Residue frames as qw, qx, qy, qz and C-alpha x, y, z in Angstrom:
[[0.572, -0.685, -0.149, -0.425, 9.30, -12.98, -22.96],
 [0.174, 0.441, -0.716, 0.512, 11.23, -13.01, -19.67],
 [0.793, -0.378, 0.092, -0.468, 9.60, -15.76, -17.68],
 [0.060, -0.448, 0.881, -0.139, 11.60, -18.24, -15.62],
 [0.745, -0.012, -0.597, -0.298, 10.68, -21.99, -15.52],
 [0.831, -0.517, 0.061, -0.194, 10.18, -24.56, -12.68],
 [0.871, 0.138, -0.149, 0.447, 13.77, -25.70, -13.56],
 [0.229, 0.599, -0.226, 0.733, 14.96, -22.20, -12.69],
 [0.620, -0.613, 0.092, -0.480, 13.18, -22.46, -9.34],
 [0.971, -0.218, -0.040, 0.091, 14.66, -25.84, -8.57],
 [0.688, 0.358, -0.169, 0.608, 18.13, -24.66, -9.62],
 [0.121, -0.719, 0.186, -0.659, 17.69, -21.66, -7.30],
 [0.813, -0.518, 0.120, -0.236, 17.09, -24.09, -4.37],
 [0.936, 0.072, -0.084, 0.333, 20.08, -26.18, -5.41],
 [0.414, 0.521, -0.187, 0.723, 22.36, -23.05, -5.56],
 [0.373, -0.719, 0.120, -0.574, 20.75, -21.69, -2.40],
 [0.924, -0.379, -0.058, 0.011, 21.61, -24.80, -0.49],
 [0.776, 0.228, -0.119, 0.576, 25.23, -24.49, -1.58],
 [0.083, 0.656, -0.124, 0.740, 25.28, -20.75, -0.63],
 [0.641, -0.671, -0.055, -0.370, 23.66, -21.45, 2.66],
 [0.928, -0.256, -0.102, 0.251, 26.51, -23.74, 3.71],
 [0.453, 0.559, -0.196, 0.667, 29.04, -20.95, 3.34],
 [0.461, -0.240, -0.579, 0.628, 30.36, -19.88, 6.79],
 [0.038, -0.001, 0.108, -0.993, 29.14, -16.36, 6.56],
 [0.510, -0.237, -0.438, -0.701, 25.64, -17.49, 5.65],
 [0.644, -0.313, -0.688, 0.118, 25.59, -20.09, 8.41],
 [0.267, -0.170, -0.431, 0.845, 26.63, -17.28, 10.92],
 [0.199, -0.142, -0.160, -0.956, 23.87, -15.05, 9.53],
 [0.482, -0.360, -0.761, -0.244, 21.29, -17.55, 10.62],
 [0.370, -0.345, -0.613, 0.606, 21.73, -16.20, 14.18],
 [0.024, -0.067, -0.023, -0.997, 20.54, -12.73, 13.27],
 [0.513, -0.317, -0.390, -0.697, 16.84, -13.42, 12.65],
 [0.665, -0.337, -0.660, 0.091, 16.75, -15.94, 15.45],
 [0.349, -0.194, -0.449, 0.799, 18.11, -13.39, 18.10],
 [0.176, -0.093, -0.113, -0.974, 15.96, -10.59, 16.81],
 [0.590, -0.281, -0.573, -0.495, 12.89, -12.85, 16.74],
 [0.583, -0.337, -0.663, 0.327, 13.52, -14.24, 20.25],
 [0.182, -0.155, -0.344, 0.908, 13.99, -10.79, 21.78],
 [0.360, -0.172, -0.278, -0.874, 10.88, -9.56, 19.89],
 [0.615, -0.350, -0.674, -0.210, 8.83, -12.55, 21.38],
 [0.475, -0.274, -0.605, 0.577, 10.09, -11.80, 24.84],
 [0.035, 0.047, 0.076, -0.995, 9.04, -8.04, 24.52],
 [0.481, -0.215, -0.476, -0.704, 5.74, -9.01, 23.06],
 [0.590, -0.322, -0.739, 0.057, 5.05, -11.42, 25.88],
 [0.321, -0.248, -0.497, 0.767, 5.77, -8.74, 28.46],
 [0.099, 0.283, 0.130, -0.945, 3.71, -5.99, 26.95],
 [0.451, 0.097, -0.410, -0.787, 1.19, -7.39, 24.47],
 [0.184, -0.104, -0.976, 0.045, -0.03, -10.52, 26.25],
 [0.100, 0.421, 0.644, -0.630, -2.73, -8.91, 28.42],
 [0.391, 0.443, -0.087, -0.802, -4.19, -6.71, 25.54],
 [0.379, 0.193, -0.778, -0.462, -4.26, -9.71, 23.23],
 [0.092, -0.212, -0.950, 0.210, -5.97, -11.95, 25.75],
 [0.230, 0.461, 0.452, -0.729, -8.57, -9.27, 26.31],
 [0.402, 0.363, -0.414, -0.731, -9.15, -8.90, 22.58],
 [0.303, 0.003, -0.928, -0.219, -9.59, -12.73, 22.21],
 [0.032, 0.326, 0.836, -0.441, -12.02, -12.74, 25.17],
 [0.326, 0.468, 0.209, -0.794, -14.17, -9.92, 23.90],
 [0.417, 0.317, -0.586, -0.618, -14.29, -11.43, 20.36],
 [0.238, -0.023, -0.969, -0.053, -15.00, -14.91, 21.46],
 [0.231, 0.279, 0.647, -0.671, -18.01, -13.80, 23.55],
 [0.527, 0.425, -0.101, -0.729, -19.82, -13.27, 20.17],
 [0.464, 0.263, -0.788, -0.309, -19.06, -16.81, 18.82],
 [0.839, -0.205, 0.098, -0.494, -21.57, -19.42, 19.79],
 [0.938, 0.163, -0.301, 0.060, -19.48, -22.26, 18.61],
 [0.331, 0.499, -0.561, 0.571, -16.55, -20.95, 20.71],
 [0.465, -0.428, 0.382, -0.674, -18.62, -20.93, 23.75],
 [0.967, -0.045, -0.082, -0.236, -19.45, -24.59, 23.21],
 [0.733, 0.335, -0.468, 0.363, -15.73, -25.37, 23.00],
 [0.005, -0.519, 0.483, -0.705, -15.12, -23.44, 26.17],
 [0.758, -0.323, 0.181, -0.537, -18.00, -25.21, 28.00],
 [0.960, 0.113, -0.256, 0.017, -16.65, -28.63, 26.88],
 [0.547, 0.381, -0.498, 0.555, -13.23, -27.72, 28.42],
 [0.400, -0.660, 0.214, -0.598, -14.79, -26.57, 31.68],
 [0.939, -0.320, -0.043, -0.119, -14.57, -30.08, 33.01],
 [0.827, 0.138, -0.199, 0.508, -10.83, -30.02, 32.62],
 [0.507, -0.542, -0.208, 0.638, -10.33, -26.90, 34.59],
 [0.261, 0.023, 0.310, 0.914, -10.34, -24.42, 31.67],
 [0.106, 0.653, 0.741, -0.116, -13.51, -22.66, 32.35],
 [0.083, 0.884, 0.135, -0.440, -12.60, -19.16, 31.24],
 [0.640, 0.756, 0.005, 0.138, -11.22, -17.55, 28.16],
 [0.061, -0.868, 0.467, -0.155, -8.11, -16.48, 30.12],
 [0.804, -0.349, 0.480, -0.019, -7.27, -20.10, 30.56],
 [0.635, -0.174, 0.639, 0.398, -5.66, -22.59, 28.29],
 [0.541, 0.657, 0.481, 0.209, -7.39, -21.54, 25.08],
 [0.086, 0.996, -0.034, -0.016, -6.37, -17.82, 25.39],
 [0.524, -0.637, 0.495, 0.273, -2.79, -18.92, 26.45],
 [0.675, 0.081, 0.623, 0.387, -2.44, -21.03, 23.25],
 [0.423, 0.814, 0.342, 0.206, -3.89, -18.45, 20.94],
 [0.112, -0.977, 0.157, 0.091, -1.76, -15.69, 22.38],
 [0.602, -0.473, 0.536, 0.356, 1.36, -17.77, 22.26],
 [0.661, 0.353, 0.557, 0.359, 0.77, -18.69, 18.68],
 [0.257, 0.933, 0.219, 0.126, 0.08, -15.08, 17.64],
 [0.263, -0.914, 0.279, 0.130, 3.03, -13.57, 19.46],
 [0.678, -0.282, 0.576, 0.358, 5.45, -16.17, 18.32],
 [0.589, 0.541, 0.473, 0.369, 4.47, -15.73, 14.71],
 [0.106, 0.987, 0.063, 0.102, 4.70, -11.94, 14.99],
 [0.451, -0.735, 0.437, 0.255, 8.14, -12.23, 16.66],
 [0.719, 0.038, 0.581, 0.378, 9.19, -14.54, 13.78],
 [0.456, 0.754, 0.368, 0.297, 8.16, -12.09, 11.18],
 [0.153, -0.974, 0.153, 0.062, 10.04, -9.31, 12.83],
 [0.623, -0.453, 0.550, 0.324, 13.09, -11.55, 12.71],
 [0.660, 0.388, 0.531, 0.364, 12.54, -12.14, 9.08],
 [0.236, 0.950, 0.125, 0.164, 12.32, -8.36, 8.40],
 [0.355, -0.835, 0.368, 0.203, 15.55, -7.83, 10.29],
 [0.708, -0.076, 0.594, 0.375, 17.13, -10.62, 8.21],
 [0.523, 0.726, 0.384, 0.231, 15.76, -8.93, 4.94],
 [0.058, 0.994, -0.079, 0.050, 17.31, -5.62, 5.93],
 [0.378, -0.764, 0.517, 0.076, 20.68, -6.90, 7.42],
 [0.665, -0.216, 0.682, 0.215, 21.42, -10.19, 5.76],
 [0.697, 0.636, 0.332, 0.006, 20.17, -9.64, 2.22],
 [0.232, 0.915, -0.322, -0.073, 22.98, -7.15, 1.33],
 [0.388, -0.525, 0.753, 0.081, 25.52, -9.82, 2.50],
 [0.698, 0.216, 0.683, 0.017, 23.70, -12.54, 0.38],
 [0.577, 0.804, 0.124, -0.071, 23.43, -10.31, -2.68],
 [0.033, 0.856, -0.500, -0.128, 27.06, -9.38, -2.50],
 [0.487, -0.309, 0.813, 0.080, 28.28, -12.98, -2.22],
 [0.678, 0.380, 0.629, 0.026, 25.81, -14.37, -4.89],
 [0.475, 0.871, 0.010, -0.123, 26.24, -11.55, -7.45],
 [0.099, -0.767, 0.614, 0.160, 30.12, -11.89, -7.09],
 [0.401, -0.264, 0.874, 0.073, 30.15, -15.67, -7.53],
 [0.487, 0.397, 0.777, 0.042, 27.15, -16.39, -9.82],
 [0.363, 0.832, 0.379, 0.178, 26.44, -13.11, -11.67],
 [0.521, -0.417, 0.053, 0.743, 29.72, -11.21, -11.88],
 [0.196, 0.116, 0.436, 0.871, 28.70, -9.38, -15.06],
 [0.139, -0.753, -0.627, -0.141, 25.22, -8.24, -13.77],
 [0.171, 0.353, -0.093, 0.915, 25.40, -4.44, -13.51],
 [0.178, -0.533, -0.658, 0.501, 23.95, -2.82, -10.47],
 [0.016, 0.385, 0.392, 0.836, 21.36, -0.26, -11.59],
 [0.372, -0.671, -0.641, -0.013, 19.21, 0.05, -8.54],
 [0.076, 0.457, -0.193, 0.865, 18.50, 3.29, -6.59],
 [0.448, -0.434, 0.319, -0.713, 17.52, 3.96, -3.01],
 [0.613, -0.025, -0.789, -0.033, 17.94, 0.27, -2.25],
 [0.175, -0.048, -0.751, 0.634, 17.83, 0.86, 1.58],
 [0.364, 0.075, 0.162, -0.914, 14.80, 2.94, 1.44],
 [0.673, 0.098, -0.506, -0.530, 12.89, 0.54, -0.76],
 [0.529, -0.006, -0.837, 0.139, 13.97, -2.44, 1.38],
 [0.007, -0.068, -0.645, 0.761, 12.75, -0.82, 4.66],
 [0.537, 0.097, 0.027, -0.837, 9.41, 0.24, 3.24],
 [0.683, 0.067, -0.645, -0.336, 8.86, -3.25, 1.87],
 [0.354, -0.033, -0.850, 0.390, 9.73, -4.87, 5.25],
 [0.176, 0.110, 0.517, -0.830, 7.37, -2.59, 7.14],
 [0.620, 0.126, -0.270, -0.726, 4.54, -3.12, 4.50],
 [0.648, 0.041, -0.743, -0.163, 4.90, -6.95, 4.51],
 [0.219, -0.040, -0.782, 0.582, 5.23, -7.20, 8.33],
 [0.370, 0.089, 0.241, -0.893, 2.10, -4.97, 8.79],
 [0.688, 0.100, -0.392, -0.603, 0.02, -7.04, 6.39],
 [0.542, 0.045, -0.831, 0.119, 1.24, -10.37, 7.93],
 [0.042, -0.037, -0.708, 0.704, 0.49, -9.25, 11.51],
 [0.509, 0.119, 0.170, -0.836, -2.96, -7.93, 10.80],
 [0.689, 0.156, -0.565, -0.426, -3.75, -11.00, 8.56],
 [0.399, 0.087, -0.878, 0.250, -2.47, -13.44, 11.15],
 [0.129, 0.065, 0.634, -0.760, -4.44, -11.97, 13.93],
 [0.582, 0.156, -0.073, -0.795, -7.66, -11.71, 11.94],
 [0.759, 0.137, -0.551, -0.319, -7.42, -15.43, 10.73],
 [0.038, 0.339, -0.849, 0.403, -6.15, -16.84, 14.07],
 [0.603, -0.031, 0.510, -0.613, -9.58, -17.90, 15.29],
 [0.819, 0.329, -0.263, -0.388, -10.04, -20.04, 12.15],
 [0.187, 0.474, -0.851, 0.127, -7.43, -22.35, 13.66],
 [0.518, -0.052, 0.690, -0.503, -10.20, -24.11, 15.49],
 [0.821, 0.388, -0.053, -0.416, -11.36, -25.44, 12.12],
 [0.873, -0.171, 0.419, 0.183, -9.81, -28.80, 11.27],
 [0.726, 0.237, 0.354, 0.540, -6.67, -28.55, 9.16],
 [0.164, 0.949, 0.147, 0.224, -6.97, -24.78, 8.93],
 [0.475, -0.799, 0.278, 0.243, -4.00, -24.23, 11.27],
 [0.669, -0.105, 0.509, 0.531, -1.74, -25.98, 8.67],
 [0.423, 0.661, 0.484, 0.387, -3.36, -24.21, 5.72],
 [0.080, -0.989, -0.085, -0.090, -3.07, -20.77, 7.28],
 [0.568, -0.651, 0.336, 0.374, 0.52, -21.39, 8.51],
 [0.624, 0.104, 0.537, 0.558, 1.52, -22.32, 5.00],
 [0.300, 0.797, 0.365, 0.376, -0.23, -19.49, 3.30],
 [0.202, -0.978, 0.043, 0.021, 1.01, -16.72, 5.73],
 [0.710, -0.425, 0.401, 0.393, 4.42, -18.36, 5.79],
 [0.607, 0.374, 0.502, 0.490, 4.51, -18.38, 2.03],
 [0.116, 0.939, 0.228, 0.232, 3.43, -14.74, 1.89],
 [0.402, -0.877, 0.196, 0.175, 5.99, -13.56, 4.41],
 [0.697, -0.264, 0.486, 0.457, 8.97, -15.49, 2.83],
 [0.539, 0.437, 0.485, 0.533, 8.17, -14.56, -0.80],
 [0.109, 0.919, 0.224, 0.305, 7.12, -10.93, -0.37],
 [0.481, -0.832, 0.154, 0.230, 9.70, -10.07, 2.21],
 [0.640, -0.354, 0.491, 0.473, 12.57, -11.44, 0.08],
 [0.601, 0.547, 0.478, 0.332, 11.60, -10.86, -3.52],
 [0.162, 0.977, 0.049, 0.129, 12.13, -7.08, -3.48],
 [0.398, -0.812, 0.404, 0.136, 15.31, -7.13, -1.54],
 [0.817, -0.006, 0.493, 0.299, 16.76, -9.83, -3.86],
 [0.564, 0.468, 0.394, 0.555, 16.89, -7.57, -6.90],
 [0.072, -0.968, -0.219, 0.097, 16.60, -3.93, -5.51],
 [0.429, -0.663, 0.325, 0.520, 20.32, -3.34, -5.72],
 [0.353, -0.098, 0.697, 0.616, 20.67, -4.42, -9.39],
 [0.220, 0.528, 0.724, 0.384, 17.39, -3.74, -11.01],
 [0.078, -0.159, -0.055, -0.983, 15.89, -0.38, -12.06],
 [0.427, 0.161, 0.490, -0.743, 12.42, 0.49, -10.83],
 [0.702, 0.314, -0.254, -0.586, 10.96, -0.65, -14.22],
 [0.486, 0.285, -0.825, -0.051, 12.90, -3.80, -14.19],
 [0.078, -0.034, 0.846, -0.526, 11.86, -4.64, -10.62],
 [0.592, 0.248, 0.253, -0.724, 8.13, -4.06, -11.42],
 [0.669, 0.352, -0.504, -0.418, 8.42, -6.24, -14.57],
 [0.371, 0.222, -0.892, 0.131, 10.17, -9.13, -12.77],
 [0.200, 0.038, 0.751, -0.627, 7.89, -9.14, -9.77],
 [0.642, 0.307, 0.046, -0.701, 4.88, -9.01, -12.06],
 [0.670, 0.382, -0.547, -0.325, 6.04, -11.77, -14.39],
 [0.477, 0.208, -0.823, 0.229, 7.52, -14.13, -11.74],
 [0.564, -0.414, 0.258, -0.666, 4.86, -14.10, -9.04],
 [0.964, -0.078, -0.141, -0.212, 4.30, -17.86, -9.26],
 [0.703, 0.319, -0.480, 0.418, 8.10, -18.56, -8.88],
 [0.021, 0.423, -0.499, 0.756, 8.49, -16.42, -5.82],
 [0.735, -0.300, 0.191, -0.578, 5.28, -17.82, -4.20],
 [0.929, 0.074, -0.363, 0.005, 6.64, -21.41, -4.90],
 [0.459, 0.332, -0.565, 0.600, 9.81, -20.51, -3.08],
 [0.353, -0.395, 0.330, -0.782, 7.79, -19.01, -0.26],
 [0.863, -0.211, -0.013, -0.458, 5.47, -22.05, 0.02],
 [0.849, 0.150, -0.463, 0.206, 8.34, -24.56, -0.02],
 [0.208, 0.368, -0.527, 0.737, 10.20, -22.54, 2.71],
 [0.536, -0.321, 0.230, -0.746, 6.96, -22.38, 4.69],
 [0.946, -0.067, -0.246, -0.201, 6.40, -26.16, 4.47],
 [0.670, 0.258, -0.540, 0.440, 10.03, -26.74, 5.63],
 [0.117, -0.459, 0.451, -0.756, 9.36, -24.65, 8.74],
 [0.828, -0.299, -0.052, -0.472, 6.91, -27.32, 9.84],
 [0.839, 0.074, -0.443, 0.306, 9.95, -29.64, 10.30],
 [0.628, -0.743, -0.106, 0.204, 11.46, -29.18, 13.79],
 [0.502, -0.588, 0.181, 0.608, 14.27, -26.59, 13.98],
 [0.500, 0.386, 0.488, 0.603, 14.04, -25.87, 10.23],
 [0.005, -0.938, -0.326, -0.120, 12.34, -22.63, 11.08],
 [0.470, -0.747, 0.112, 0.456, 15.65, -21.32, 12.47],
 [0.477, -0.129, 0.569, 0.657, 17.24, -21.62, 8.99],
 [0.388, 0.602, 0.643, 0.271, 14.44, -20.65, 6.76],
 [0.020, 0.935, 0.125, -0.331, 14.56, -16.78, 7.14],
 [0.170, -0.685, 0.511, 0.491, 18.12, -16.65, 5.73],
 [0.434, 0.035, 0.834, 0.339, 17.67, -19.60, 3.39],
 [0.388, 0.735, 0.555, -0.031, 14.55, -18.03, 1.80],
 [0.044, 0.909, -0.167, -0.380, 16.49, -14.76, 1.22],
 [0.317, -0.457, 0.712, 0.429, 19.27, -16.73, -0.41],
 [0.435, 0.284, 0.820, 0.240, 17.07, -18.70, -2.72],
 [0.286, 0.878, 0.360, -0.132, 14.98, -15.63, -3.72],
 [0.113, -0.799, 0.345, 0.479, 18.24, -13.79, -4.50],
 [0.359, -0.131, 0.816, 0.434, 19.41, -16.65, -6.78],
 [0.353, 0.543, 0.748, 0.150, 16.00, -16.74, -8.46],
 [0.130, 0.922, 0.205, -0.300, 15.54, -12.84, -8.77],
 [0.126, -0.730, 0.452, 0.496, 19.03, -12.20, -10.13],
 [0.380, 0.034, 0.846, 0.373, 18.66, -15.01, -12.62],
 [0.304, 0.730, 0.612, -0.015, 15.42, -13.52, -13.78],
 [0.004, 0.913, -0.055, -0.405, 17.07, -10.15, -14.06],
 [0.293, -0.460, 0.666, 0.508, 19.84, -11.58, -16.11],
 [0.355, 0.340, 0.817, 0.301, 17.52, -13.32, -18.51],
 [0.183, 0.885, 0.375, -0.207, 15.52, -10.16, -18.79],
 [0.073, -0.821, 0.289, 0.487, 18.53, -8.05, -19.69],
 [0.403, -0.173, 0.793, 0.423, 19.73, -10.71, -22.14],
 [0.340, 0.559, 0.737, 0.170, 16.43, -10.70, -23.97],
 [0.077, 0.923, 0.132, -0.352, 16.39, -6.83, -24.02],
 [0.255, -0.609, 0.528, 0.535, 19.80, -6.89, -25.58],
 [0.275, 0.093, 0.858, 0.424, 18.39, -9.09, -28.35],
 [0.256, -0.012, -0.274, -0.927, 15.46, -6.81, -28.86],
 [0.341, -0.265, -0.865, -0.256, 12.87, -9.23, -27.56],
 [0.393, -0.692, -0.586, 0.149, 11.49, -7.50, -24.38],
 [0.065, 0.546, -0.192, 0.813, 11.15, -4.18, -22.81],
 [0.261, -0.212, -0.782, 0.525, 10.30, -3.50, -19.18],
 [0.278, -0.085, 0.019, -0.957, 7.51, -1.03, -19.66],
 [0.123, 0.277, 0.922, -0.239, 4.37, -2.43, -17.99],
 [0.144, -0.341, -0.536, -0.759, 1.14, -1.88, -19.89],
 [0.372, -0.244, 0.226, -0.867, -1.91, -0.25, -18.27],
 [0.824, -0.134, -0.164, -0.525, -4.17, -3.33, -18.55],
 [0.601, -0.466, 0.624, -0.183, -1.68, -5.70, -16.84],
 [0.959, 0.278, 0.040, -0.045, -1.27, -7.97, -19.87],
 [0.878, -0.030, 0.091, 0.470, 2.02, -9.35, -21.12],
 [0.110, -0.948, 0.105, 0.281, 4.68, -6.70, -20.80],
 [0.591, -0.264, 0.547, 0.532, 6.73, -7.42, -23.75],
 [0.491, 0.782, -0.012, -0.383, 7.43, -5.95, -27.14],
 [0.869, 0.188, 0.255, 0.380, 9.22, -7.42, -30.10]]
């Protein structure tokens, strides 16, 4: 059975750190930062008022929120368009701009990372992927859409103690893992191999995403994580693919996924 271990995940982080320190990868950090920053500026210009209106109309139905608003009235924040709306809008638009930057990195930086990693760590791994650019773009749009919708829907829950941290970790882990896991192997894996690896290694990719999301809570680490998560997922994904093909060569596994979703391997 082709299933990577926690040691494989840890080794991917170790190799990922080494790869991240390469000059071309350090330079690549600027790409998601610039795209994300420009996206935030555009969103602040054109999406701030509609978002504030949406928060206001939604909060009018929340009795608990009205109590919070009333308690802040003595501090000069007597309306929804005051400090609370400003904070929520800033959090929402910053996160959306960040995921747009991550999507740009997935499309632009991943081919650079895959080329370097495959050449230096997996030189004998054959490229069998098809329509890599199309698959990558579709995945980026899908993950970005789910993130944006989910982030906006769950944003009011930030008023519950500790939920801001929990939701940041969850959605960060989702974005980092799901944005990067497909691009990591799309150039090398066939469609069947890709489905198999993503099905059998969900936990590993989620672990990588969760660790990267946690690291973004450290000041300035969020600038590096988009590219670093791509690099780590590429190491992890290509290693999983290499193990899969080695086991297939030994007659121990096939990539055909069963209908019932159970273990996808045959002797």
